[in-house]
Kinemage of the C-alpha trace (Angstrom):
@kinemage 1
@onewidth
@group {chain A} dominant
@subgroup {mainchain}
@vectorlist {calphas} color= white
{ca unk a 1} P -15.455 6.558 3.538
{ca unk a 2} L -12.443 7.578 1.458
{ca unk a 3} L -11.696 6.355 -2.040
{ca unk a 4} L -9.232 3.481 -2.548
{ca unk a 5} L -5.770 4.662 -3.703
{ca unk a 6} L -5.497 5.375 -7.415
{ca unk a 7} L -3.032 6.942 -9.876
{ca unk a 8} L -3.966 10.234 -11.491
{ca unk a 9} L -3.255 11.368 -15.037
{ca unk a 10} L -4.218 14.676 -16.650
{ca unk a 11} L -3.421 14.365 -20.356
{ca unk a 12} L -3.413 17.493 -22.565
{ca unk a 13} L -4.661 15.869 -25.688
{ca unk a 14} L -7.336 13.382 -26.660
{ca unk a 15} L -4.723 11.090 -28.224
{ca unk a 16} L -2.779 11.000 -25.009
{ca unk a 17} L -5.925 10.274 -22.937
{ca unk a 18} L -6.820 7.388 -25.337
{ca unk a 19} L -3.239 6.004 -25.009
{ca unk a 20} L -3.396 6.116 -21.183
{ca unk a 21} L -6.712 4.186 -21.215
{ca unk a 22} L -5.402 1.663 -23.612
{ca unk a 23} L -2.401 0.981 -21.411
{ca unk a 24} L -4.470 0.650 -18.207
{ca unk a 25} L -7.551 -1.569 -18.548
{ca unk a 26} L -8.646 -0.613 -15.027
{ca unk a 27} L -8.776 3.127 -15.644
{ca unk a 28} L -11.778 5.527 -15.547
{ca unk a 29} L -12.343 8.777 -17.253
{ca unk a 30} L -12.988 11.836 -15.024
{ca unk a 31} L -14.940 14.760 -16.586
{ca unk a 32} L -17.408 16.456 -14.168
{ca unk a 33} L -17.108 13.641 -11.639
{ca unk a 34} L -20.605 14.111 -10.155
{ca unk a 35} L -21.427 10.446 -10.857
{ca unk a 36} L -17.938 8.887 -10.526
{ca unk a 37} L -16.695 10.581 -7.386
{ca unk a 38} L -19.564 9.386 -5.109
{ca unk a 39} L -18.931 5.753 -6.335
{ca unk a 40} L -15.250 6.256 -5.493
{ca unk a 41} L -15.993 7.576 -2.073
{ca unk a 42} L -18.317 4.645 -1.307
{ca unk a 43} L -15.742 2.205 -2.855
{ca unk a 44} L -18.355 0.981 -5.232
{ca unk a 45} L -15.702 1.731 -7.894
{ca unk a 46} L -11.953 1.280 -7.368
{ca unk a 47} L -10.103 2.165 -10.627
{ca unk a 48} L -6.357 1.863 -10.668
{ca unk a 49} L -6.103 5.111 -12.515
{ca unk a 50} L -8.253 8.269 -13.056
{ca unk a 51} L -7.772 9.920 -16.472
{ca unk a 52} L -8.836 13.605 -15.992
{ca unk a 53} L -9.860 14.990 -19.392
{ca unk a 54} L -10.470 18.569 -18.262
{ca unk a 55} L -7.244 19.832 -19.692
{ca unk a 56} L -8.161 18.803 -23.205
{ca unk a 57} L -9.287 21.746 -25.322
{ca unk a 58} L -12.286 21.691 -27.630
{ca unk a 59} L -14.378 19.307 -25.697
{ca unk a 60} L -16.716 21.909 -24.101
{ca unk a 61} L -18.460 22.791 -27.316
{ca unk a 62} L -22.233 23.323 -27.456
{ca unk a 63} L -23.248 23.391 -31.149
{ca unk a 64} L -26.724 23.754 -32.642
{ca unk a 65} L -27.335 22.961 -36.299
{ca unk a 66} L -30.414 24.255 -38.011
{ca unk a 67} L -32.097 22.396 -40.846
{ca unk a 68} L -30.637 24.698 -43.455
{ca unk a 69} L -27.091 24.023 -42.130
{ca unk a 70} L -27.457 20.227 -42.138
{ca unk a 71} L -25.285 18.788 -44.942
{ca unk a 72} L -25.837 15.399 -46.558
{ca unk a 73} L -27.932 14.166 -43.656
{ca unk a 74} L -24.888 14.358 -41.329
{ca unk a 75} L -27.070 16.090 -38.674
{ca unk a 76} L -30.341 14.618 -39.563
{ca unk a 77} L -33.063 16.041 -41.756
{ca unk a 78} L -33.757 18.965 -39.407
{ca unk a 79} L -30.395 19.502 -37.753
{ca unk a 80} L -29.822 19.035 -34.034
{ca unk a 81} L -27.666 19.730 -30.975
{ca unk a 82} L -24.124 18.488 -30.433
{ca unk a 83} L -22.736 18.676 -26.832
{ca unk a 84} L -19.128 18.112 -26.108
{ca unk a 85} L -17.777 15.822 -23.394
{ca unk a 86} L -16.855 18.769 -21.106
{ca unk a 87} L -19.984 20.890 -21.595
{ca unk a 88} L -21.544 21.337 -18.205
{ca unk a 89} L -25.274 20.738 -17.628
{ca unk a 90} L -25.630 24.382 -16.568
{ca unk a 91} L -24.126 25.644 -19.792
{ca unk a 92} L -26.306 23.450 -21.927
{ca unk a 93} L -29.387 24.458 -19.969
{ca unk a 94} L -28.571 28.093 -20.355
{ca unk a 95} L -28.313 28.014 -24.138
{ca unk a 96} L -31.269 29.582 -25.873
{ca unk a 97} L -30.218 27.913 -29.104
{ca unk a 98} L -30.440 24.395 -27.500
{ca unk a 99} L -33.925 25.196 -26.233
{ca unk a 100} L -35.018 26.421 -29.665
{ca unk a 101} L -33.536 23.529 -31.698
{ca unk a 102} L -34.408 20.641 -29.284
{ca unk a 103} L -36.381 21.798 -26.268
{ca unk a 104} L -36.620 18.385 -24.695
{ca unk a 105} L -32.866 18.620 -23.763
{ca unk a 106} L -33.597 21.805 -21.789
{ca unk a 107} L -36.745 20.523 -20.329
{ca unk a 108} L -34.993 17.436 -18.945
{ca unk a 109} L -31.970 19.309 -17.665
{ca unk a 110} L -34.175 21.466 -15.412
{ca unk a 111} L -34.739 18.284 -13.425
{ca unk a 112} L -31.111 17.176 -13.047
{ca unk a 113} L -30.163 17.258 -9.371
{ca unk a 114} L -29.300 20.731 -8.009
{ca unk a 115} L -27.672 23.824 -9.470
{ca unk a 116} L -24.303 23.048 -7.762
{ca unk a 117} L -24.216 19.612 -9.532
{ca unk a 118} L -25.410 21.034 -12.822
{ca unk a 119} L -22.510 23.593 -12.616
{ca unk a 120} L -19.916 20.812 -12.492
{ca unk a 121} L -21.569 17.682 -14.001
{ca unk a 122} L -21.425 16.991 -17.738
{ca unk a 123} L -24.311 16.021 -19.957
{ca unk a 124} L -22.188 13.548 -21.906
{ca unk a 125} L -20.776 12.029 -18.602
{ca unk a 126} L -24.282 11.460 -17.359
{ca unk a 127} L -25.206 9.742 -20.605
{ca unk a 128} L -22.313 7.280 -20.697
{ca unk a 129} L -22.703 6.613 -16.934
{ca unk a 130} L -25.766 4.808 -18.133
{ca unk a 131} L -27.832 5.264 -15.033
{ca unk a 132} L -31.484 4.306 -15.861
{ca unk a 133} L -32.619 6.775 -13.148
{ca unk a 134} L -30.943 9.723 -14.847
{ca unk a 135} L -32.728 12.163 -17.237
{ca unk a 136} L -30.286 12.587 -20.135
{ca unk a 137} L -29.923 8.896 -21.124
{ca unk a 138} L -33.618 8.525 -21.686
{ca unk a 139} L -33.786 11.795 -23.658
{ca unk a 140} L -30.975 10.569 -25.957
{ca unk a 141} L -32.767 7.230 -26.363
{ca unk a 142} L -36.185 8.773 -27.105
{ca unk a 143} L -34.842 11.175 -29.635
{ca unk a 144} L -32.729 8.563 -31.437
{ca unk a 145} L -29.483 10.445 -30.799
{ca unk a 146} L -25.966 9.120 -30.667
{ca unk a 147} L -22.615 9.333 -28.935
{ca unk a 148} L -19.321 9.843 -30.734
{ca unk a 149} L -16.392 8.094 -29.173
{ca unk a 150} L -12.597 8.038 -29.757
{ca unk a 151} L -10.443 5.037 -29.217
{ca unk a 152} L -7.218 3.411 -30.457
{ca unk a 153} L -8.912 2.381 -33.681
{ca unk a 154} L -10.147 5.906 -34.357
{ca unk a 155} L -13.559 7.535 -34.018
{ca unk a 156} L -16.936 5.856 -34.160
{ca unk a 157} L -20.590 6.762 -33.570
{ca unk a 158} L -22.802 4.616 -31.241
{ca unk a 159} L -26.538 5.051 -31.753
{ca unk a 160} L -28.503 5.505 -28.519
{ca unk a 161} L -30.321 2.266 -29.337
{ca unk a 162} L -27.000 0.310 -28.977
{ca unk a 163} L -25.427 2.341 -26.139
{ca unk a 164} L -27.198 1.161 -22.985
{ca unk a 165} L -26.517 -2.514 -22.081
{ca unk a 166} L -27.553 -2.844 -18.433
{ca unk a 167} L -27.393 -1.121 -15.058
{ca unk a 168} L -24.514 1.408 -15.315
{ca unk a 169} L -23.250 -0.476 -18.390
{ca unk a 170} L -22.666 1.082 -21.764
{ca unk a 171} L -21.251 -0.284 -25.024
{ca unk a 172} L -18.119 1.890 -24.805
{ca unk a 173} L -14.918 -0.043 -24.708
{ca unk a 174} L -12.606 0.490 -21.737
{ca unk a 175} L -10.112 2.380 -23.974
{ca unk a 176} L -12.708 4.740 -25.609
{ca unk a 177} L -13.711 8.228 -24.541
{ca unk a 178} L -17.067 9.753 -25.380
{ca unk a 179} L -16.269 13.092 -27.012
{ca unk a 180} L -19.801 14.263 -27.807
{ca unk a 181} L -23.515 13.483 -27.841
{ca unk a 182} L -25.872 14.352 -30.597
{ca unk a 183} L -29.563 15.063 -30.143
{ca unk a 184} L -31.699 15.392 -33.328
{ca unk a 185} L -33.668 18.649 -33.699
{ca unk a 186} L -37.471 18.862 -33.111
{ca unk a 187} L -39.127 18.529 -36.421
{ca unk a 188} L -41.656 21.237 -37.539
{ca unk a 189} L -45.129 20.419 -36.111
{ca unk a 190} L -43.751 17.939 -33.495
{ca unk a 191} L -43.984 18.273 -29.744
{ca unk a 192} L -42.090 17.137 -26.722
{ca unk a 193} L -42.630 17.151 -22.881
{ca unk a 194} L -40.901 15.955 -19.818
{ca unk a 195} L -41.993 15.369 -16.162
{ca unk a 196} L -40.900 13.377 -13.240
{ca unk a 197} L -41.824 12.712 -9.619
{ca unk a 198} L -39.164 12.728 -6.822
{ca unk a 199} L -39.610 12.629 -3.063
{ca unk a 200} L -37.490 15.833 -2.749
{ca unk a 201} L -36.345 18.424 -5.294
{ca unk a 202} L -33.001 17.227 -6.660
{ca unk a 203} L -33.439 13.494 -5.711
{ca unk a 204} L -33.416 10.799 -8.312
{ca unk a 205} L -36.925 10.469 -9.760
{ca unk a 206} L -39.136 7.672 -8.555
{ca unk a 207} L -40.451 7.689 -12.103
{ca unk a 208} L -39.848 10.090 -14.975
{ca unk a 209} L -41.390 10.236 -18.476
{ca unk a 210} L -40.463 12.042 -21.736
{ca unk a 211} L -42.824 12.268 -24.685
{ca unk a 212} L -42.259 12.818 -28.346
{ca unk a 213} L -45.302 13.397 -30.630
{ca unk a 214} L -44.938 13.816 -34.333
{ca unk a 215} L -48.094 13.450 -36.354
{ca unk a 216} L -49.606 10.042 -35.513
{ca unk a 217} L -46.398 8.935 -33.871
{ca unk a 218} L -46.445 8.850 -30.090
{ca unk a 219} L -43.417 7.622 -28.201
{ca unk a 220} L -42.692 7.863 -24.455
{ca unk a 221} L -39.362 7.241 -22.738
{ca unk a 222} L -39.150 6.213 -19.090
{ca unk a 223} L -36.585 6.513 -16.263
{ca unk a 224} L -36.450 4.639 -13.015
{ca unk a 225} L -38.622 1.785 -14.226
{ca unk a 226} L -36.000 -0.650 -15.435
{ca unk a 227} L -32.274 -1.421 -15.803
{ca unk a 228} L -31.972 0.705 -18.968
{ca unk a 229} L -33.757 3.760 -20.399
{ca unk a 230} L -36.881 2.324 -22.008
{ca unk a 231} L -38.907 3.799 -24.837
{ca unk a 232} L -42.470 2.657 -25.615
{ca unk a 233} L -44.374 3.283 -28.827
{ca unk a 234} L -47.905 4.373 -27.921
{ca unk a 235} L -48.984 5.375 -31.458
{ca unk a 236} L -52.656 4.719 -32.012
{ca unk a 237} L -53.421 4.119 -28.344
{ca unk a 238} L -56.515 5.863 -26.998
{ca unk a 239} L -55.865 8.639 -24.446
{ca unk a 240} L -57.609 6.787 -21.611
{ca unk a 241} L -55.502 3.681 -22.272
{ca unk a 242} L -52.027 5.209 -22.558
{ca unk a 243} L -50.851 4.300 -19.017
{ca unk a 244} L -51.943 0.766 -19.109
{ca unk a 245} L -50.521 0.245 -22.621
{ca unk a 246} L -47.159 1.591 -21.367
{ca unk a 247} L -47.149 -0.754 -18.390
{ca unk a 248} L -47.570 -3.663 -20.707
{ca unk a 249} L -43.889 -2.971 -21.792
{ca unk a 250} L -42.570 -1.954 -18.435
{ca unk a 251} L -41.656 -3.701 -15.154
{ca unk a 252} L -41.437 -1.098 -12.414
{ca unk a 253} L -39.216 -2.210 -9.482
{ca unk a 254} L -40.146 -2.504 -5.866
{ca unk a 255} L -37.383 -1.074 -3.595
{ca unk a 256} L -36.808 1.017 -0.546
{ca unk a 257} L -37.856 4.181 -2.337
{ca unk a 258} L -41.267 3.056 -3.661
{ca unk a 259} L -43.375 0.001 -4.243
{ca unk a 260} L -43.912 -1.425 -7.690
{ca unk a 261} L -47.633 -0.557 -7.439
{ca unk a 262} L -46.811 3.088 -6.647
{ca unk a 263} L -44.427 3.336 -9.495
{ca unk a 264} L -47.014 1.751 -11.799
{ca unk a 265} L -49.528 4.402 -10.814
{ca unk a 266} L -46.867 7.135 -11.527
{ca unk a 267} L -46.306 5.602 -14.935
{ca unk a 268} L -50.107 5.952 -15.563
{ca unk a 269} L -50.218 9.616 -14.371
{ca unk a 270} L -47.079 10.765 -16.074
{ca unk a 271} L -47.693 9.083 -19.318
{ca unk a 272} L -51.056 10.928 -19.755
{ca unk a 273} L -49.534 14.099 -18.675
{ca unk a 274} L -46.523 14.229 -20.916
{ca unk a 275} L -48.370 12.987 -24.035
{ca unk a 276} L -50.999 15.663 -23.544
{ca unk a 277} L -48.267 18.389 -23.055
{ca unk a 278} L -46.407 17.157 -26.131
{ca unk a 279} L -49.572 17.292 -28.173
{ca unk a 280} L -50.368 20.833 -27.049
{ca unk a 281} L -46.808 21.939 -28.176
{ca unk a 282} L -47.329 20.212 -31.515
{ca unk a 283} L -50.752 21.936 -32.003
{ca unk a 284} L -49.254 25.348 -31.090
{ca unk a 285} L -46.266 24.996 -33.412
């Protein structure tokens, strides 16, 4: 199937892009296009205008901030990773500094689709697409990151806890553009891990889990088990009870890809696995 007809704009500045969006309520931003273009082709999305931001300079930044460079808490106590709207998955994955400062970003990106899609798709685009079956939204949510957006009223920061509203729904206004995503750094002595189960390599995960362990704090984020990326606090839960404790906060769906019971079993297995791996990292730090 072919997309429905649409107008195409390729602004050269961020201000121009915001102006175009403000003047056309039924417009969509095009960055990597790996999420949007399939929706267009299936006519699940039919915007009147596509606003291609690939000509805007300065949006492909991949910046790592170490703890000693963090100023006035702007980048958190330990620094972090800032990824621009046009930074491709492959470029973020290839960065040794990203892996050093916040390894969970790199761990999760290894599971994103195939190399061809990672070469074109953008990390920020995946986040604001707000697909609960995607890897990067749950990583941002688990780490307590944020997205910086630009609109007619200026720039604002949306915490990950306020970003995801429902299936493919974010709190960005129609005339705002996500310009970057920020992932807090891994604190000294903390550990992270990521794993997922898919029917075939590159498919969306049937269930995925990311763990963050810091001292007595144990938190696990899940993908493909609800309408939004979901994080569960498992601090103080005995190892043998981790999976069941997580399921008390989750409602795995039953669909053509897997039964709810099967997804629940994957939650049990993956929860134990990623918490154990995150603890191992913390102990080796």
